[in-house]
N, C-alpha and C positions, 0 to 999 in steps of 0.2 A: 885904581882901587889900593893898590900897595898905598900910596900915598893919603888915601883916606886913613888907614890903619894906621899908618905912622903919626899923622896927626892927630888921630882918636887918642893914642899910647901918649903923646905929648902933654895934655890935660885937660879940663874939663874945657875951657872956651875956648880951646883950638879943636876940639871935637865938634863943638856945635856948631864951628865955621867947615867941618868939615864934612859935616852932614847936610848941611844945606847945599854946600857946592855938589853934592851927587845928586840932589833931586832939583839942578840946574840944568833944564833939556839940551842949550846948547854946550854944556860939556859934553856928555852923552852922544850928541852928534859929531863934535870934533875926535871923542875915543871911538866911533864908529868909526868916521872918515879916514883915521890912521892905520885903525887896526883892522877893520872890515878885510879888503883884499886879503892879507895874509890869513886871516881866518876865515875866509872864504874858499881860498886855496886849501888847505888843510883840511876843511871838512870835506871837499871833493876826493883829495889825495885819500883821505882815511876810508870814506865810502866808496873806491875804485880796489882798493888792500881788500876792501872786504868782499866785494864782488870776485874779485878775482882768485881769492882764497876757497873762497865757497866752490865758486866753479873747478878750480882746481880740485879741491878737498873731493867734492863729488865724481871728479874721472876717475881719482886714484881708486874710490872706494868700488866704484864699478870695474875697475880693470882687477884689483883684487880678487873681486867677487866672481867674476868671468876664469880667471885663472884658478882658482878654489873649484869652480863647479867642473871645470873642462878635469882636473886632477881627481874628479871624484870624492871631496870632502863632503862631508854632513852638511846640508842648507843651513840647520840652524845654526853652526860651525860658521859657516860661511856669512851668516847675515850678522852675527857677533862681532868678528873679526873686521869686516867690513866698516862695522857704527863704531867699534874702537877706535878704527885708522880714521874716518871721518872726522868724529868731534875732539883727538885729537889735534890733527888739522886745523880744525876752528878754534883749538884753544890757542896756540901758536898763532893764528890770524887776527885774535882779538886780542892778542898779549901787542901785537905789531900796530892796531889799530888804536891802542891805547899810548905806545909809545912815540906814535906820530902827532898826537898831541901835547909831548913831552913831557909826560908820565915817566918819573925812571921805571923799568921796567923788573929791575933788578930782583925789586922787594916782591914783587906778584909770583917770579917763576921761585923766587926761595917757599914764601907761601903755599907753592902748589904744591912742591916738593914736599913741606913739611908735613902739610895736611895727605897725600898721597902714602906718604914713610906712618904717618900716626893711623891711615885705614888701612897700612897693611899688616902693622901689627895689631891693631885690634881685630883684625879679620883673617886672624894667621892660620888659623886651623879650616876655616871655610874656604880658602882661598888655596891650601892646597888641596881640600877634595875637589873644589872645582876645577883646579888645573891637572887632578886626575884624569877627572871625566873629560874635559877636553883632550890628554894625550889619548885615551881611549879612543875618542872617536876620531881622531888624527890617524892614526897607527890601527885601531881596527886589530886588531891580536884575536877576537872570537869573533864567530860569524855565529849566526843563527842557529843553532841544532845543538853548539858544543854543551860538554856534560865540563862544567867548572866543579 
């Protein structure tokens, strides 16, 4: 494919020859025979990373939920924290899968960081109120019947 792009940039007469060579079935078969096994191993490894990551994320989510339930944390907060942990681990797993195919993952991490910063700045007041609510659920400084 890179040879095709290089030939296309060289000029119109070589671009036509490059386009004709890409439609040749024998060239595709040669490419498949050369690169196919390595690509197949990459795909299988990526699927294995995805499956293991999903299992690990589910196990960690369930163990965090059990610990929080034993500690008497509010069930709505337990579900939220469990889901937050699960999706964070799955995001790292997906970045690892993409990295397995040779894509530079530093740009993905930078984009996620910048997006998180932007959302945090945009929702600064709302997130402050949300974190106050989470702290009230965790520490329970008030009980039913208290006068505030």
